[in-house]
C-alpha positions in Angstrom: 81.6 -54.5 23.2 78.4 -52.9 23.1 75.9 -52.3 26.3 73.3 -54.4 27.0 70.0 -53.5 26.3 66.6 -54.5 27.9 64.3 -52.5 26.0 62.5 -55.2 25.1 61.8 -57.0 27.9 57.8 -56.6 28.8 56.9 -55.8 32.5 55.3 -58.4 34.8 51.7 -58.1 35.3 50.8 -59.7 38.7 47.7 -62.2 38.9 44.8 -61.6 41.1 46.4 -64.3 43.6 49.7 -63.7 43.8 49.5 -59.6 44.4 52.2 -58.2 47.0 55.8 -58.5 47.8 54.7 -61.4 50.5 52.5 -63.3 48.2 54.9 -63.2 45.2 57.7 -64.2 47.5 55.9 -67.7 49.3 53.8 -68.7 46.4 56.4 -68.7 43.8 58.7 -71.0 46.0 55.7 -73.1 46.9 55.1 -73.9 43.8 56.1 -77.3 42.1 59.1 -76.7 39.5 60.7 -78.4 36.7 64.3 -80.4 37.6 67.0 -80.5 35.5 67.1 -84.1 34.0 70.3 -84.1 32.1 73.5 -85.7 32.9 75.9 -83.6 35.0 79.6 -83.5 35.6 80.9 -82.8 38.9 83.9 -80.7 39.4 85.6 -80.1 42.8 86.9 -76.1 42.9 90.2 -75.6 45.7 89.2 -72.1 47.2 93.1 -71.4 48.2 92.5 -71.4 52.1 92.0 -75.4 52.7 87.9 -75.4 51.8 86.9 -76.3 48.3 83.0 -76.0 46.6 81.3 -78.6 43.9 80.3 -77.1 40.8 78.1 -79.5 38.7 78.3 -79.1 34.8 76.5 -79.5 31.3 77.7 -78.7 28.1 75.7 -77.0 25.9 75.9 -76.8 21.7 77.7 -73.4 21.6 80.3 -72.2 23.4 78.8 -70.5 26.3 78.3 -71.3 30.2 75.3 -69.9 31.9 77.1 -70.2 35.7 74.5 -69.9 38.3 74.7 -69.0 41.8 72.3 -69.6 44.8 70.9 -67.3 47.5 71.6 -67.5 50.9 70.5 -71.1 52.5 70.0 -72.2 48.7 72.2 -74.5 46.3 71.6 -76.3 43.6 68.5 -77.6 43.7 66.7 -74.4 44.6 64.2 -74.2 42.2 65.4 -70.6 40.8 68.3 -72.3 39.9 67.0 -75.7 38.1 64.7 -73.2 36.5 66.9 -70.9 35.1 69.4 -74.1 34.3 66.5 -75.6 32.0 66.2 -72.1 30.1 69.7 -72.2 29.3 69.4 -75.6 28.3 66.2 -75.0 26.2 68.6 -72.3 24.8 70.9 -74.7 23.3 73.6 -73.1 26.3 75.4 -74.8 28.6 75.2 -74.2 32.2 77.4 -74.8 35.8 75.4 -75.1 38.8 77.5 -73.8 41.6 77.0 -74.7 45.7 79.0 -72.0 47.7 81.4 -73.0 50.0 79.8 -75.6 52.8 76.6 -75.8 50.7 74.4 -78.9 50.1 76.8 -81.1 48.8 79.6 -80.0 49.7 79.4 -79.5 53.3 82.1 -81.6 54.4 84.3 -79.9 52.2 84.7 -76.5 54.0 85.4 -75.1 57.1 84.4 -71.2 56.4 81.5 -69.7 55.8 80.2 -68.5 52.4 78.6 -64.4 52.6 78.2 -61.5 50.1 81.7 -61.2 50.0 82.9 -64.1 48.4 83.8 -63.0 45.0 87.2 -64.6 45.7 85.1 -67.7 45.6 83.8 -67.1 42.3 86.6 -65.8 40.4 88.3 -69.3 41.7 85.1 -70.7 40.2 85.7 -68.2 36.8 89.1 -69.3 36.6 88.8 -72.9 36.9 85.9 -72.5 34.1 88.7 -70.6 32.1 91.5 -73.4 32.3 89.0 -76.3 30.9 87.1 -74.2 28.4 89.2 -71.7 27.4 87.0 -70.5 24.3 83.7 -70.2 26.4 81.7 -67.0 26.9 80.6 -67.2 30.9 77.7 -65.6 31.8 77.1 -65.1 35.8 73.7 -65.6 37.1 73.5 -64.2 40.7 70.9 -64.4 42.7 69.9 -62.5 46.1 72.8 -62.7 48.2 74.9 -64.1 44.9 74.2 -60.9 43.2 76.4 -59.1 45.8 78.8 -61.8 45.7 79.2 -61.5 41.2 78.6 -57.4 41.8 81.4 -57.1 44.0 83.8 -59.0 41.6 82.9 -57.1 38.4 83.6 -54.2 40.4 87.2 -55.5 41.3 86.8 -55.2 44.7 87.0 -59.1 45.4 88.9 -61.5 43.5 90.2 -61.1 39.8 89.5 -64.0 37.4 85.9 -62.0 36.4 83.2 -63.7 34.0 82.3 -62.0 30.6 78.7 -60.5 31.7 76.6 -60.8 35.0 73.0 -60.6 35.9 71.5 -60.4 38.8 67.9 -60.9 40.7 67.1 -58.8 43.8 70.8 -58.5 45.0 71.3 -57.1 48.2 72.9 -53.3 47.5 73.2 -51.9 51.4 73.8 -55.3 53.9 73.3 -53.4 57.2 69.6 -52.2 55.7 68.8 -55.5 54.0 69.7 -57.6 57.3 67.7 -55.0 59.7 64.7 -55.2 56.9 64.3 -59.1 57.4 63.9 -58.8 61.0 60.7 -56.5 60.7 57.1 -57.1 60.4 56.0 -60.3 58.6 59.9 -60.3 57.3 60.6 -62.3 60.2 58.9 -65.0 58.3 62.2 -65.3 55.8 64.3 -64.6 58.2 63.2 -67.5 60.5 63.8 -69.8 57.6 67.1 -68.3 56.5 68.6 -68.8 60.5 67.4 -72.2 60.8 68.8 -73.8 57.9 72.2 -71.9 58.5 71.4 -73.1 62.4 71.7 -76.7 61.1 74.4 -76.1 58.6 76.3 -75.2 61.7 75.4 -78.2 63.8 76.0 -80.1 60.5 79.5 -78.8 60.1 79.9 -79.4 64.4 79.2 -83.3 63.5 82.0 -83.8 61.2 84.3 -81.7 63.3 84.7 -78.8 61.1 84.2 -76.5 63.9 86.5 -76.4 66.8 83.3 -75.4 68.8 79.8 -75.2 68.5 78.2 -72.4 67.6 74.9 -71.4 70.0 72.3 -69.5 68.1 69.7 -68.5 69.9 66.7 -69.8 69.0 65.0 -66.2 68.9 67.6 -64.7 66.8 67.3 -63.2 63.4 70.0 -62.6 60.4 71.2 -59.4 62.2 71.7 -61.3 65.5 73.3 -64.8 63.3 75.7 -61.9 61.4 77.1 -60.7 64.9 77.3 -64.2 67.1 79.0 -65.8 63.3 79.2 -64.4 60.3 81.8 -61.4 61.3 83.8 -63.2 63.8 84.5 -66.3 61.8 85.6 -64.5 58.7 88.2 -61.7 58.2 85.9 -58.8 59.1 85.7 -60.0 62.7 82.7 -57.8 63.3 79.0 -58.1 61.6 79.7 -54.4 61.4 82.8 -54.5 59.2 81.6 -57.6 57.2 78.4 -55.5 56.2 80.6 -52.0 55.6 83.3 -54.5 53.1 80.7 -56.2 51.6 78.2 -53.8 50.4 78.2 -52.9 47.1 76.0 -50.2 46.9 78.7 -47.2 46.3 80.8 -49.3 44.4 78.6 -50.1 40.9 80.7 -47.2 39.2 83.3 -49.2 38.7 81.7 -52.7 37.5 83.6 -53.5 34.1 81.4 -55.9 32.7 78.3 -55.7 30.7 76.0 -56.5 33.6 71.9 -56.3 34.1 70.6 -56.0 37.4 66.7 -56.8 38.1 64.7 -56.3 41.3 61.3 -55.5 42.5 59.6 -52.1 44.3 57.7 -54.3 46.9 61.1 -56.8 47.4 60.3 -57.4 51.4 63.8 -56.7 52.0 65.8 -55.6 49.2 65.2 -51.9 48.9 65.0 -50.9 45.0 65.6 -47.4 45.8 69.4 -48.5 46.4 69.3 -49.8 42.8 68.2 -45.8 41.9 70.2 -43.9 44.1 73.8 -45.7 44.0 76.3 -44.2 41.0 76.5 -46.8 38.1 79.0 -47.6 35.6 77.4 -47.4 32.0 78.3 -51.1 31.9 74.9 -51.5 34.0 71.6 -51.8 32.7 68.8 -52.0 35.6 65.5 -53.5 35.4 62.8 -52.4 38.3 59.5 -54.2 38.2 56.6 -52.7 39.8 55.5 -56.3 41.9 57.4 -59.7 41.9 58.7 -60.0 45.8 61.7 -61.4 46.4 62.8 -64.0 43.7 59.3 -64.6 43.0 57.8 -63.0 39.9 54.2 -65.1 39.0 53.1 -63.3 36.4 50.4 -63.5 33.3 51.8 -64.6 30.3 50.3 -61.6 27.9 50.2 -64.5 24.8 48.4 -66.8 26.5 46.7 -65.1 29.5 47.8 -68.1 31.7 50.1 -67.7 34.7 53.4 -68.2 33.8 57.2 -67.8 35.7 57.9 -64.1 34.6 61.5 -64.8 36.0 62.3 -67.3 33.5 61.4 -65.0 30.8 63.2 -62.3 31.8 66.5 -64.6 32.3 65.9 -65.6 28.7 65.5 -62.2 27.4 68.7 -61.2 29.7 71.0 -64.3 28.6 70.1 -63.6 24.4 71.4 -60.0 25.1 74.0 -61.0 26.6 75.0 -64.1 24.8 75.2 -62.1 21.6 77.5 -59.5 22.8 80.1 -62.3 22.9 79.1 -63.8 19.6 
């Protein structure tokens, strides 16, 4: 298999009203977006430790699945999940929408949290799909936190059943750096939103009897605090520092053994693009860094029409096309 080529991808030009990482990030997630309208087949994936998660499948016209994983505090209804699923559908490809353990409709199915090191969970999803669809080409798409999950998987660090190819958008490569950057300046806007949503999930889990004790997260806590109070102690890592150490993928990208396209933006408020430049990478990886786009924003001007458009959707189509051709 040859390596993916992404030379033809056109760089994004941001409109005047969406200049800078913060505007890109905020406006993108406030704008309306289309939802998937096709029937979805719901399946439950056993994670092997008593927890389960839910996935939603739509079969396309060809034996290819785009397997979509959401970011922190997101779920299958997140704008980038729905839009990328529609991109796959329009290309005639099947797609799989994955709720991480305890997310959205699967909240009652899991006691334990999802995090950046859950490569084993992604591995279980791909194992399930390979058994049900043995001849399908599987492209994993990980956004933000899920990009880290998939990179850990294809680097052989966590999990063993791998996709055939991977696309990541704005994946944090250094978890400690990303978490600390979230607590600085205007980034506290996103930080507060993440922690508030995670705290609501913890309260719901306690109400459902999934937590032995109520977890108290102070109103002033940031994600760095949250990982110290809950994520570290609630997992096999025991501490926040060990979680960050064991699950940061920056120093392990040389081990990636699947065709992989990593994309990020220089003005992402809390994912440092320099990590992408400084890390030693496998020749299986192609990296695309935009000058602007924020964190999973990418509001651009269509060079053909001069009108605003979702550049991320364009990128996903081009990346999927390239990788699916490799699987043909």
